[in-house]
PyMOL Python script that loads the backbone (N, CA, C, O; Angstrom):
from pymol import cmd

cmd.read_pdbstr("""\
ATOM      1  N   MET A   1      18.231  23.729  -8.021  1.00  0.00           N
ATOM      2  CA  MET A   1      17.403  24.328  -6.977  1.00  0.00           C
ATOM      3  C   MET A   1      17.799  25.794  -6.829  1.00  0.00           C
ATOM      4  O   MET A   1      18.981  26.120  -6.720  1.00  0.00           O
ATOM      5  N   ASN A   2      16.826  26.646  -6.827  1.00  0.00           N
ATOM      6  CA  ASN A   2      17.019  28.073  -6.647  1.00  0.00           C
ATOM      7  C   ASN A   2      17.452  28.344  -5.217  1.00  0.00           C
ATOM      8  O   ASN A   2      17.057  27.617  -4.305  1.00  0.00           O
ATOM      9  N   ILE A   3      18.262  29.383  -5.006  1.00  0.00           N
ATOM     10  CA  ILE A   3      18.762  29.717  -3.674  1.00  0.00           C
ATOM     11  C   ILE A   3      17.602  29.988  -2.718  1.00  0.00           C
ATOM     12  O   ILE A   3      17.693  29.652  -1.538  1.00  0.00           O
ATOM     13  N   THR A   4      16.522  30.585  -3.198  1.00  0.00           N
ATOM     14  CA  THR A   4      15.413  30.925  -2.334  1.00  0.00           C
ATOM     15  C   THR A   4      14.481  29.740  -2.070  1.00  0.00           C
ATOM     16  O   THR A   4      13.635  29.821  -1.180  1.00  0.00           O
ATOM     17  N   GLU A   5      14.611  28.666  -2.803  1.00  0.00           N
ATOM     18  CA  GLU A   5      13.770  27.485  -2.608  1.00  0.00           C
ATOM     19  C   GLU A   5      14.317  26.614  -1.491  1.00  0.00           C
ATOM     20  O   GLU A   5      15.525  26.405  -1.382  1.00  0.00           O
ATOM     21  N   GLU A   6      13.418  26.112  -0.667  1.00  0.00           N
ATOM     22  CA  GLU A   6      13.821  25.155   0.364  1.00  0.00           C
ATOM     23  C   GLU A   6      13.935  23.774  -0.264  1.00  0.00           C
ATOM     24  O   GLU A   6      13.206  23.440  -1.198  1.00  0.00           O
ATOM     25  N   ALA A   7      14.851  22.985   0.258  1.00  0.00           N
ATOM     26  CA  ALA A   7      14.976  21.598  -0.202  1.00  0.00           C
ATOM     27  C   ALA A   7      13.695  20.842   0.147  1.00  0.00           C
ATOM     28  O   ALA A   7      13.034  21.138   1.143  1.00  0.00           O
ATOM     29  N   GLU A   8      13.362  19.872  -0.681  1.00  0.00           N
ATOM     30  CA  GLU A   8      12.165  19.068  -0.452  1.00  0.00           C
ATOM     31  C   GLU A   8      12.560  17.632  -0.184  1.00  0.00           C
ATOM     32  O   GLU A   8      13.570  17.135  -0.681  1.00  0.00           O
ATOM     33  N   TYR A   9      11.733  16.981   0.617  1.00  0.00           N
ATOM     34  CA  TYR A   9      12.021  15.624   1.075  1.00  0.00           C
ATOM     35  C   TYR A   9      10.751  14.769   1.006  1.00  0.00           C
ATOM     36  O   TYR A   9       9.631  15.269   1.110  1.00  0.00           O
ATOM     37  N   PHE A  10      10.968  13.474   0.829  1.00  0.00           N
ATOM     38  CA  PHE A  10       9.930  12.484   1.083  1.00  0.00           C
ATOM     39  C   PHE A  10      10.235  11.929   2.463  1.00  0.00           C
ATOM     40  O   PHE A  10      11.394  11.924   2.880  1.00  0.00           O
ATOM     41  N   ILE A  11       9.235  11.468   3.170  1.00  0.00           N
ATOM     42  CA  ILE A  11       9.453  10.795   4.457  1.00  0.00           C
ATOM     43  C   ILE A  11       9.296   9.302   4.183  1.00  0.00           C
ATOM     44  O   ILE A  11       8.195   8.819   3.920  1.00  0.00           O
ATOM     45  N   GLU A  12      10.411   8.579   4.247  1.00  0.00           N
ATOM     46  CA  GLU A  12      10.442   7.159   3.900  1.00  0.00           C
ATOM     47  C   GLU A  12      10.601   6.347   5.184  1.00  0.00           C
ATOM     48  O   GLU A  12      11.611   6.459   5.878  1.00  0.00           O
ATOM     49  N   LEU A  13       9.607   5.540   5.487  1.00  0.00           N
ATOM     50  CA  LEU A  13       9.611   4.756   6.719  1.00  0.00           C
ATOM     51  C   LEU A  13      10.048   3.323   6.441  1.00  0.00           C
ATOM     52  O   LEU A  13       9.734   2.772   5.386  1.00  0.00           O
ATOM     53  N   PRO A  14      10.772   2.716   7.382  1.00  0.00           N
ATOM     54  CA  PRO A  14      11.176   1.319   7.193  1.00  0.00           C
ATOM     55  C   PRO A  14       9.958   0.399   7.291  1.00  0.00           C
ATOM     56  O   PRO A  14       9.018   0.662   8.042  1.00  0.00           O
ATOM     57  N   ALA A  15       9.998  -0.675   6.519  1.00  0.00           N
ATOM     58  CA  ALA A  15       8.928  -1.667   6.549  1.00  0.00           C
ATOM     59  C   ALA A  15       9.538  -3.025   6.221  1.00  0.00           C
ATOM     60  O   ALA A  15      10.633  -3.098   5.663  1.00  0.00           O
ATOM     61  N   LYS A  16       8.848  -4.078   6.560  1.00  0.00           N
ATOM     62  CA  LYS A  16       9.355  -5.423   6.293  1.00  0.00           C
ATOM     63  C   LYS A  16       9.511  -5.674   4.805  1.00  0.00           C
ATOM     64  O   LYS A  16      10.491  -6.287   4.381  1.00  0.00           O
ATOM     65  N   GLN A  17       8.566  -5.213   4.011  1.00  0.00           N
ATOM     66  CA  GLN A  17       8.615  -5.346   2.565  1.00  0.00           C
ATOM     67  C   GLN A  17       8.408  -3.971   1.961  1.00  0.00           C
ATOM     68  O   GLN A  17       7.604  -3.180   2.454  1.00  0.00           O
ATOM     69  N   ASN A  18       9.134  -3.690   0.896  1.00  0.00           N
ATOM     70  CA  ASN A  18       9.030  -2.416   0.199  1.00  0.00           C
ATOM     71  C   ASN A  18       9.335  -1.265   1.142  1.00  0.00           C
ATOM     72  O   ASN A  18      10.077  -1.431   2.110  1.00  0.00           O
ATOM     73  N   LYS A  19       8.768  -0.107   0.866  1.00  0.00           N
ATOM     74  CA  LYS A  19       8.953   1.094   1.677  1.00  0.00           C
ATOM     75  C   LYS A  19       7.592   1.728   1.886  1.00  0.00           C
ATOM     76  O   LYS A  19       6.682   1.549   1.076  1.00  0.00           O
ATOM     77  N   LEU A  20       7.457   2.469   2.973  1.00  0.00           N
ATOM     78  CA  LEU A  20       6.236   3.211   3.229  1.00  0.00           C
ATOM     79  C   LEU A  20       6.566   4.695   3.299  1.00  0.00           C
ATOM     80  O   LEU A  20       7.660   5.071   3.719  1.00  0.00           O
ATOM     81  N   TYR A  21       5.639   5.528   2.895  1.00  0.00           N
ATOM     82  CA  TYR A  21       5.853   6.962   2.838  1.00  0.00           C
ATOM     83  C   TYR A  21       4.747   7.706   3.573  1.00  0.00           C
ATOM     84  O   TYR A  21       3.582   7.310   3.541  1.00  0.00           O
ATOM     85  N   VAL A  22       5.132   8.784   4.233  1.00  0.00           N
ATOM     86  CA  VAL A  22       4.161   9.668   4.864  1.00  0.00           C
ATOM     87  C   VAL A  22       3.658  10.629   3.806  1.00  0.00           C
ATOM     88  O   VAL A  22       4.449  11.227   3.075  1.00  0.00           O
ATOM     89  N   ASN A  23       2.360  10.777   3.722  1.00  0.00           N
ATOM     90  CA  ASN A  23       1.718  11.671   2.739  1.00  0.00           C
ATOM     91  C   ASN A  23       0.587  12.419   3.409  1.00  0.00           C
ATOM     92  O   ASN A  23       0.160  12.070   4.509  1.00  0.00           O
ATOM     93  N   TYR A  24       0.109  13.445   2.740  1.00  0.00           N
ATOM     94  CA  TYR A  24      -1.152  14.070   3.113  1.00  0.00           C
ATOM     95  C   TYR A  24      -2.222  13.502   2.211  1.00  0.00           C
ATOM     96  O   TYR A  24      -2.016  13.392   1.002  1.00  0.00           O
ATOM     97  N   ASP A  25      -3.376  13.136   2.777  1.00  0.00           N
ATOM     98  CA  ASP A  25      -4.489  12.687   1.938  1.00  0.00           C
ATOM     99  C   ASP A  25      -5.257  13.901   1.429  1.00  0.00           C
ATOM    100  O   ASP A  25      -4.864  15.039   1.684  1.00  0.00           O
ATOM    101  N   ILE A  26      -6.333  13.664   0.722  1.00  0.00           N
ATOM    102  CA  ILE A  26      -7.084  14.747   0.093  1.00  0.00           C
ATOM    103  C   ILE A  26      -7.648  15.746   1.114  1.00  0.00           C
ATOM    104  O   ILE A  26      -7.877  16.909   0.781  1.00  0.00           O
ATOM    105  N   GLU A  27      -7.870  15.295   2.347  1.00  0.00           N
ATOM    106  CA  GLU A  27      -8.375  16.179   3.409  1.00  0.00           C
ATOM    107  C   GLU A  27      -7.264  16.746   4.261  1.00  0.00           C
ATOM    108  O   GLU A  27      -7.509  17.318   5.323  1.00  0.00           O
ATOM    109  N   GLU A  28      -6.026  16.584   3.784  1.00  0.00           N
ATOM    110  CA  GLU A  28      -4.822  17.069   4.443  1.00  0.00           C
ATOM    111  C   GLU A  28      -4.570  16.420   5.801  1.00  0.00           C
ATOM    112  O   GLU A  28      -4.017  17.043   6.708  1.00  0.00           O
ATOM    113  N   ASN A  29      -4.980  15.170   5.924  1.00  0.00           N
ATOM    114  CA  ASN A  29      -4.644  14.356   7.084  1.00  0.00           C
ATOM    115  C   ASN A  29      -3.406  13.557   6.736  1.00  0.00           C
ATOM    116  O   ASN A  29      -3.169  13.272   5.562  1.00  0.00           O
ATOM    117  N   ILE A  30      -2.620  13.194   7.719  1.00  0.00           N
ATOM    118  CA  ILE A  30      -1.442  12.377   7.481  1.00  0.00           C
ATOM    119  C   ILE A  30      -1.868  10.943   7.163  1.00  0.00           C
ATOM    120  O   ILE A  30      -2.735  10.379   7.830  1.00  0.00           O
ATOM    121  N   SER A  31      -1.254  10.371   6.149  1.00  0.00           N
ATOM    122  CA  SER A  31      -1.516   8.961   5.805  1.00  0.00           C
ATOM    123  C   SER A  31      -0.181   8.279   5.528  1.00  0.00           C
ATOM    124  O   SER A  31       0.797   8.927   5.154  1.00  0.00           O
ATOM    125  N   ILE A  32      -0.155   6.981   5.715  1.00  0.00           N
ATOM    126  CA  ILE A  32       1.035   6.167   5.423  1.00  0.00           C
ATOM    127  C   ILE A  32       0.678   5.278   4.234  1.00  0.00           C
ATOM    128  O   ILE A  32      -0.279   4.506   4.295  1.00  0.00           O
ATOM    129  N   ASP A  33       1.452   5.390   3.152  1.00  0.00           N
ATOM    130  CA  ASP A  33       1.127   4.694   1.915  1.00  0.00           C
ATOM    131  C   ASP A  33       2.375   4.051   1.321  1.00  0.00           C
ATOM    132  O   ASP A  33       3.501   4.372   1.700  1.00  0.00           O
ATOM    133  N   ALA A  34       2.150   3.140   0.387  1.00  0.00           N
ATOM    134  CA  ALA A  34       3.245   2.484  -0.327  1.00  0.00           C
ATOM    135  C   ALA A  34       3.777   3.343  -1.468  1.00  0.00           C
ATOM    136  O   ALA A  34       4.793   3.001  -2.073  1.00  0.00           O
ATOM    137  N   ILE A  35       3.117   4.436  -1.765  1.00  0.00           N
ATOM    138  CA  ILE A  35       3.599   5.344  -2.830  1.00  0.00           C
ATOM    139  C   ILE A  35       4.007   6.677  -2.217  1.00  0.00           C
ATOM    140  O   ILE A  35       3.468   7.098  -1.193  1.00  0.00           O
ATOM    141  N   ARG A  36       4.955   7.321  -2.852  1.00  0.00           N
ATOM    142  CA  ARG A  36       5.378   8.633  -2.359  1.00  0.00           C
ATOM    143  C   ARG A  36       4.695   9.687  -3.215  1.00  0.00           C
ATOM    144  O   ARG A  36       4.731   9.631  -4.444  1.00  0.00           O
ATOM    145  N   VAL A  37       4.082  10.634  -2.552  1.00  0.00           N
ATOM    146  CA  VAL A  37       3.351  11.678  -3.241  1.00  0.00           C
ATOM    147  C   VAL A  37       3.753  13.057  -2.717  1.00  0.00           C
ATOM    148  O   VAL A  37       4.137  13.944  -3.480  1.00  0.00           O
ATOM    149  N   THR A  38       3.656  13.212  -1.411  1.00  0.00           N
ATOM    150  CA  THR A  38       3.822  14.527  -0.788  1.00  0.00           C
ATOM    151  C   THR A  38       5.299  14.863  -0.581  1.00  0.00           C
ATOM    152  O   THR A  38       6.061  14.073  -0.024  1.00  0.00           O
ATOM    153  N   ARG A  39       5.676  16.030  -1.034  1.00  0.00           N
ATOM    154  CA  ARG A  39       7.011  16.550  -0.798  1.00  0.00           C
ATOM    155  C   ARG A  39       6.916  17.534   0.366  1.00  0.00           C
ATOM    156  O   ARG A  39       6.039  18.397   0.394  1.00  0.00           O
ATOM    157  N   PHE A  40       7.828  17.390   1.321  1.00  0.00           N
ATOM    158  CA  PHE A  40       7.836  18.224   2.514  1.00  0.00           C
ATOM    159  C   PHE A  40       9.148  19.011   2.590  1.00  0.00           C
ATOM    160  O   PHE A  40      10.180  18.568   2.085  1.00  0.00           O
ATOM    161  N   THR A  41       9.093  20.180   3.226  1.00  0.00           N
ATOM    162  CA  THR A  41      10.313  20.891   3.579  1.00  0.00           C
ATOM    163  C   THR A  41      10.727  20.417   4.968  1.00  0.00           C
ATOM    164  O   THR A  41       9.951  19.760   5.662  1.00  0.00           O
ATOM    165  N   GLU A  42      11.942  20.750   5.367  1.00  0.00           N
ATOM    166  CA  GLU A  42      12.411  20.354   6.698  1.00  0.00           C
ATOM    167  C   GLU A  42      11.471  20.898   7.781  1.00  0.00           C
ATOM    168  O   GLU A  42      11.109  20.177   8.710  1.00  0.00           O
ATOM    169  N   SER A  43      11.083  22.156   7.660  1.00  0.00           N
ATOM    170  CA  SER A  43      10.221  22.741   8.684  1.00  0.00           C
ATOM    171  C   SER A  43       8.852  22.072   8.729  1.00  0.00           C
ATOM    172  O   SER A  43       8.275  21.923   9.806  1.00  0.00           O
ATOM    173  N   GLU A  44       8.319  21.664   7.563  1.00  0.00           N
ATOM    174  CA  GLU A  44       7.040  20.959   7.547  1.00  0.00           C
ATOM    175  C   GLU A  44       7.139  19.607   8.233  1.00  0.00           C
ATOM    176  O   GLU A  44       6.242  19.211   8.976  1.00  0.00           O
ATOM    177  N   ILE A  45       8.235  18.902   7.980  1.00  0.00           N
ATOM    178  CA  ILE A  45       8.428  17.590   8.616  1.00  0.00           C
ATOM    179  C   ILE A  45       8.507  17.747  10.128  1.00  0.00           C
ATOM    180  O   ILE A  45       7.844  17.023  10.871  1.00  0.00           O
ATOM    181  N   LYS A  46       9.315  18.689  10.574  1.00  0.00           N
ATOM    182  CA  LYS A  46       9.484  18.889  12.025  1.00  0.00           C
ATOM    183  C   LYS A  46       8.214  19.409  12.675  1.00  0.00           C
ATOM    184  O   LYS A  46       7.992  19.172  13.862  1.00  0.00           O
ATOM    185  N   ALA A  47       7.380  20.109  11.928  1.00  0.00           N
ATOM    186  CA  ALA A  47       6.104  20.583  12.479  1.00  0.00           C
ATOM    187  C   ALA A  47       5.135  19.420  12.703  1.00  0.00           C
ATOM    188  O   ALA A  47       4.318  19.458  13.622  1.00  0.00           O
ATOM    189  N   ILE A  48       5.228  18.389  11.861  1.00  0.00           N
ATOM    190  CA  ILE A  48       4.397  17.198  12.041  1.00  0.00           C
ATOM    191  C   ILE A  48       4.887  16.452  13.280  1.00  0.00           C
ATOM    192  O   ILE A  48       4.121  16.190  14.208  1.00  0.00           O
ATOM    193  N   ASP A  49       6.175  16.116  13.277  1.00  0.00           N
ATOM    194  CA  ASP A  49       6.795  15.420  14.408  1.00  0.00           C
ATOM    195  C   ASP A  49       8.284  15.337  14.111  1.00  0.00           C
ATOM    196  O   ASP A  49       8.684  14.776  13.091  1.00  0.00           O
ATOM    197  N   GLU A  50       9.094  15.884  14.982  1.00  0.00           N
ATOM    198  CA  GLU A  50      10.541  15.907  14.736  1.00  0.00           C
ATOM    199  C   GLU A  50      11.147  14.508  14.590  1.00  0.00           C
ATOM    200  O   GLU A  50      12.221  14.348  14.010  1.00  0.00           O
ATOM    201  N   ARG A  51      10.457  13.510  15.113  1.00  0.00           N
ATOM    202  CA  ARG A  51      10.987  12.126  15.004  1.00  0.00           C
ATOM    203  C   ARG A  51      10.969  11.620  13.571  1.00  0.00           C
ATOM    204  O   ARG A  51      11.615  10.615  13.274  1.00  0.00           O
ATOM    205  N   TYR A  52      10.250  12.281  12.676  1.00  0.00           N
ATOM    206  CA  TYR A  52      10.249  11.889  11.267  1.00  0.00           C
ATOM    207  C   TYR A  52      11.512  12.372  10.527  1.00  0.00           C
ATOM    208  O   TYR A  52      11.850  11.843   9.469  1.00  0.00           O
ATOM    209  N   TRP A  53      12.196  13.363  11.080  1.00  0.00           N
ATOM    210  CA  TRP A  53      13.328  13.965  10.357  1.00  0.00           C
ATOM    211  C   TRP A  53      14.404  12.942   9.962  1.00  0.00           C
ATOM    212  O   TRP A  53      14.919  13.035   8.847  1.00  0.00           O
ATOM    213  N   PRO A  54      14.773  11.966  10.816  1.00  0.00           N
ATOM    214  CA  PRO A  54      15.784  10.998  10.395  1.00  0.00           C
ATOM    215  C   PRO A  54      15.373  10.156   9.170  1.00  0.00           C
ATOM    216  O   PRO A  54      16.222   9.529   8.536  1.00  0.00           O
ATOM    217  N   PHE A  55      14.093  10.144   8.848  1.00  0.00           N
ATOM    218  CA  PHE A  55      13.599   9.358   7.722  1.00  0.00           C
ATOM    219  C   PHE A  55      13.404  10.197   6.458  1.00  0.00           C
ATOM    220  O   PHE A  55      12.883   9.709   5.455  1.00  0.00           O
ATOM    221  N   ALA A  56      13.824  11.453   6.516  1.00  0.00           N
ATOM    222  CA  ALA A  56      13.685  12.344   5.351  1.00  0.00           C
ATOM    223  C   ALA A  56      14.697  11.963   4.277  1.00  0.00           C
ATOM    224  O   ALA A  56      15.883  11.789   4.559  1.00  0.00           O
ATOM    225  N   VAL A  57      14.220  11.838   3.052  1.00  0.00           N
ATOM    226  CA  VAL A  57      15.071  11.502   1.911  1.00  0.00           C
ATOM    227  C   VAL A  57      14.934  12.648   0.912  1.00  0.00           C
ATOM    228  O   VAL A  57      13.824  12.950   0.473  1.00  0.00           O
ATOM    229  N   PRO A  58      16.050  13.293   0.546  1.00  0.00           N
ATOM    230  CA  PRO A  58      15.940  14.391  -0.417  1.00  0.00           C
ATOM    231  C   PRO A  58      15.271  13.929  -1.714  1.00  0.00           C
ATOM    232  O   PRO A  58      15.534  12.830  -2.203  1.00  0.00           O
ATOM    233  N   VAL A  59      14.422  14.766  -2.249  1.00  0.00           N
ATOM    234  CA  VAL A  59      13.705  14.428  -3.479  1.00  0.00           C
ATOM    235  C   VAL A  59      14.670  14.109  -4.600  1.00  0.00           C
ATOM    236  O   VAL A  59      14.425  13.168  -5.355  1.00  0.00           O
ATOM    237  N   GLU A  60      15.745  14.842  -4.742  1.00  0.00           N
ATOM    238  CA  GLU A  60      16.719  14.603  -5.821  1.00  0.00           C
ATOM    239  C   GLU A  60      17.359  13.234  -5.671  1.00  0.00           C
ATOM    240  O   GLU A  60      17.517  12.511  -6.655  1.00  0.00           O
ATOM    241  N   GLU A  61      17.731  12.868  -4.440  1.00  0.00           N
ATOM    242  CA  GLU A  61      18.373  11.576  -4.192  1.00  0.00           C
ATOM    243  C   GLU A  61      17.418  10.429  -4.535  1.00  0.00           C
ATOM    244  O   GLU A  61      17.828   9.444  -5.150  1.00  0.00           O
ATOM    245  N   GLU A  62      16.183  10.550  -4.150  1.00  0.00           N
ATOM    246  CA  GLU A  62      15.188   9.508  -4.409  1.00  0.00           C
ATOM    247  C   GLU A  62      14.953   9.387  -5.917  1.00  0.00           C
ATOM    248  O   GLU A  62      14.775   8.277  -6.419  1.00  0.00           O
ATOM    249  N   ALA A  63      14.949  10.497  -6.643  1.00  0.00           N
ATOM    250  CA  ALA A  63      14.719  10.471  -8.087  1.00  0.00           C
ATOM    251  C   ALA A  63      15.854   9.750  -8.806  1.00  0.00           C
ATOM    252  O   ALA A  63      15.630   9.069  -9.806  1.00  0.00           O
ATOM    253  N   GLU A  64      17.083   9.903  -8.289  1.00  0.00           N
ATOM    254  CA  GLU A  64      18.244   9.277  -8.920  1.00  0.00           C
ATOM    255  C   GLU A  64      18.282   7.773  -8.652  1.00  0.00           C
ATOM    256  O   GLU A  64      18.623   6.984  -9.533  1.00  0.00           O
ATOM    257  N   GLY A  65      17.929   7.390  -7.429  1.00  0.00           N
ATOM    258  CA  GLY A  65      18.096   5.988  -7.048  1.00  0.00           C
ATOM    259  C   GLY A  65      16.826   5.258  -7.053  1.00  0.00           C
ATOM    260  O   GLY A  65      16.799   4.064  -6.753  1.00  0.00           O
TER     261      GLY A  65
END
""", "prot")
cmd.dss("prot")
cmd.show_as("cartoon", "prot")
cmd.util.cbc("prot")
cmd.orient("prot")
C-alpha cells in the first residue's frame, strides 16, 4: 500500500449462515449481499453510519483468509 493511499475495507455483517456484506448497487444505493464487492475507506464507512466501523475488515486480511 502506498503511503498516500487510504486503507480499504469490506463491511462484513454477522449472519446465521455465511456472511453478509454492505455494498453499493449500480445506482449507488446501499445493499446487503452475500458477496463482497465494494471496498470502502474508513471515512466512507463512517459517512454511511459510524456503527458499521466495528464490522470493517481490511481488504488484505480478507484476501489472505
